[in-house]
N, C-alpha and C positions, 0 to 999 in steps of 0.2 A: 483553297482559296474559301472567304464567306462573304456574301453581300448580301443585305436585309431588306426585307420588306414587311410592310404592315397592313391589314387587312385584305385588299386586291390585288396589292403588289407582292408580289413572290419572294420568297428567301431563293436565294441561290447557292448551290457549293460547286468547288470542281477541284480534282486532284490534279497535279501533272509532277511527271518524273521527266527531267530531261526535255526533249521536245515531244512528248509522248503526253496528251491529255487523258489520264485512263479514267476516269470519273467524272460526270456531270451529272448533277442534281438540281431540279428545281421543284417548289412546292409552296401551296397557300400557308402561310402561317395560323395557328390555331384562332379561335375568337379571344378566348380570355385574355388581356391584355396582359396577365401577368406570365402567360406562358409563349410568348410573341419569341424573347429572347432566350429564353429558358429550352423551347426545343430545337433550336440552332445551335445553341451548346452542345446538347445530347445528341445531334446528329455528326456534329463534327467530332464528339469522342467516340463515337460509333465508326466513324470512318479510319479516325487514328487507331482502334484495335484492329480493324481489316487490315491496315496497312503494316501496323508496329511499329520496328524500330528503322522501319526506314523514313518515316514523317521526321523531317529535321524543321520546318518552318509552317507554322498556322499564319495565314494573313487574312485581315478583315477589314473591311471598312466602318472605323468607330465614330464616323462624324453620324450623329442623330441616334436612331434607333439601335444599331448596333454597338453602342458603346459598353451599355449591361452587359451584352455575351463576351465583348472582347475582352470586358475587366474579371468577368468569371473564368474565361479561360487562361489569362495571364495567373491568375491565382492559383489555379488547376495544376499548371508547369511550373509556377514557380516553387511550389512546395513539392514537385517530384522530378529535382533538379537532375536524377538518374536519368530521365528519359529522354534528356539531349534536345526537348523541342523548345522554340524560340518563338512566342508569340507576337508578330507585328500588326501594332496598330495603325493601318491605313486611313489616308482621309481624302476620298476623291475629289473635295471642295476645295482643297488646299491650292494654295499657290505652286505652279510648276517650279521643277528644280531648274529647268532650264528656261528661266522667265524671259528671256530674249525671244523665244520661239515659241512659248504654248501660254496660254492664261492660266488653265488650272492644272492640276495632276492627273485627272482623267484625261484631260487632252493629250497631256504628254503618253498616258499608259496606252491609250489606244492607236493613237498615228505613231508615235517613235516604236513603243515597244513590239504591240500587236504585231503592224502591217510586216515587220521585217521578221518577228517570229514565225507568222502564217506562211510567209514568202518562201520559207525555207524547205527544201524536199523532204529534210527529215522530219518535219511536223505531222503528225498524225492526230487526228481526232476521234474520241470514241463517237459511237452513234447517239443521238439526243435529237427527239422531236424537236424540231425549230433551231436549234442550234445555229446550222448555218445561215439561216435567215438572221437571226439577231446580228450575228457577227459581219454580216455584209450589208445591214439596212443604215447602219448611222453614216451621215455626210460629212464632208469636211470642207472650211472655207478659211482662206487667208485674210485677214483684214489690212485696213491700210497700213497698222503698223507691224505686218508681216509677222504676225502672230499666229497660228492657227489653233480653231475651234473646231471643238467636234460638237455633232448635233445631240442637244439635248434629249434625254428622255421625253421630257414633256413635248418637246419640238416632234419627236419620233411619233409621237402618237397622235397631235394634230395633224402631220401631213400623212401619216398612214390609216388612223382611225383603230390602230393596236397597240398596246404596250408592248415597251419594248424588251421586256422581260430581265432577269438579273443573270440567269445563267452566263450568257457571254461577258458580264462584267467579272463574274467570278474568275472565269477564265482567265481574262485580260489580267486579273491581279495576281495571280500566281508569277506573274513576270513581273512584279514590282518589290520582290524580295530584296536583291541586291541594291535596289535604288533606296531602301529605308535602313542599308546598313550602317550608317553613320551614326545610327540613334538608337541602335540594338546590339547588345554583346554578341554578334555571331560571324562567323566565319563567311569571307570573303566567295561568291560563287562569278564563276566565269558568267564574260557577257554573254546573254545567249544569242546575241544577234550574228547572223554570218559574216566571215571576214570581209567579202566584198562591200557589204555596209559599212564595216570599221572602216575600212579602208578609204573608201568613199568620203564619210564625213571626215576622218583625219583630213584629205586632201583640201575638202572644202573649208575646213578650218585654219589653215596656214592660207589659204588664198584669203579670207578673211581678215585675215591678221595684217596682210600683206596691202591691204585697200580700204578704204573706208565703207565701198559697197558691202550687200550682204546676199548673198544668194540662195536661191531656194532648194533645201535637199530632198 
């Protein structure tokens, strides 16, 4: 997965196989504007060569500066169907799939997917400076409409005085492949959340369908 930055905002990259985060990288984009996204493309292709045929999806935030990089990667792999790679354009600022519970796709990614993934004992993280801090810094709030909002990067910087970084967002983005499968020609992946979470959410859904109230999951 790729998350994109500009100038002082870093690019982020993460590689996941199952519950193992195998690689995390974060780096400042080059000064020349024309190289900002091209460098990210080159880094993604380098990682693909490193892991070879094991790579099945490349997910990237194509909202804003990352769009050019994701379009370039899409064309690259579309012209090479024998590689079996699906490039998924993801938009962190888009509306959440579960609009009754979350405002934006980013809220859903962090709260719904991320918390379950990292709570699973099978989860393992590669050592990367500052990654655990990035993953644990954002706060969560539930509004009067009972929808959850994850603290924005700008609010994190105002509160802590430090940029939130994009490595964590890249890690979380690897979990969103199955959420985008309705719009890409890809085989379905198993839901990565632990069975105890799935059973709990199914029980809450049955309870909600039986009455007008809404419970906090």
